[in-house]
Phi, psi and omega in degrees: 000155174276129172270123181244147175203163175253157179304131178094347180281152172256134180251136169249112179255114177270104186261109184253114185261111176251014181276180184263008181211163183287141175224165177210169177243130180230120185264120171208062180094309167243155184266117180225167170271143179239012176295312174220087198305308185293306180295327178296316182295312182287348173273358173109003183272076182203142179190168186276149171242117185251118178253125185245160174297152180301134180090000182281324188267144175271188184293336177272009179066031175250149183290138179277339191266000177224158179275331184204149178233144176224143176239128182234123176256115176262116185198144171271105179282110178273093185284359169294338180261002183290149173299338190257014180299308182298319180297321180287325174300317181290319185284314190260332178260350180057039181243157172282116183303326182288333181259354184287129181269116181270124178246178184296323181294318178296316180299317180295324181294340180268005177265100187270110180276097198232156166248116187053034176081002182247146184240158170052050172077016183264007173272116185252169175096002180272073187233139180211176182247143180311130179092349180287146174269121183238144173247136181242123177266107181265126185239135176237126177224184174109218185228207188293342179275351185269065171245111191237147175243104186278119185240124174262120177283142172067008180225163168228162182220169173243148173221156189243133168238243170277355176211178180261132180241147171245135184201174169237002177227138175230134181272126179246136176241163180303130179079019177242153184217150179206139171262127176243145183252124184231123172267119188295124175224179177052075180306144180148186177249122190235154181280141175226122189201170169273136185272358174292125193304309183288340177288315179292325176296330181272000172115007182278071183205152174204188177231156171233153187240133173246116179276140175289154183299323183288331180269341189300315183301321181287311185293320183291326180291331180274312188270330187228075182297336178227105178288147177190184177283157184233119178259348187075074190283349179268122180250202180289166179306318179295319183292325178300320177298316182298316183289329178290326182279334187254121177249124178246125177255125187245130178235137180242000000 
């Protein structure tokens, strides 16, 4: 889940650990565990922390100034460092993890070039209606291979530094974050991907859908009975195990 707050608010986060090992929460722009930073992160314990100006959030902790929010994490998940590597070797390869010989090909196969932990167009829920104002929280984490160029097909967005820029590509580096504002136009299903050649070949791509205004009332009532923000809650197989074992209860 996305943790939201306004400037000046105090948050009480009730962190309930039902996993088999120690975890913690450390806030620095994105929400991660810092007990064992690298294995915790590649096991899926990472998410955005959104701080808004006072008066921005409604009683349901949703922003009043946009129609929809999306959070996208571009990262190469090195599952060789995951807590669940041995369990997956045993479960899916039917091998003894202690006797399993790891070679370069196996190590490379475990480097998942993912958007929110999903590869090759399998991140779903990035849907909006023509004319809606949407904010996208772009997150970059990882190591030296995590230099990404986020490209939205058929759309443009604005982002702010010391001035306002309009673009359709944004460069993300490890440990950097940016909010981009996109007004949905050009109804259809469009590609969203990293433009680094070997990253897109390895699966760092998905699609987003813009519904036309005339079709939106019918389609949204059938497909999306409850509109909300989309973080892409499905991660890699290893991450799914981590998220299933760990329950976090959040109180604001």
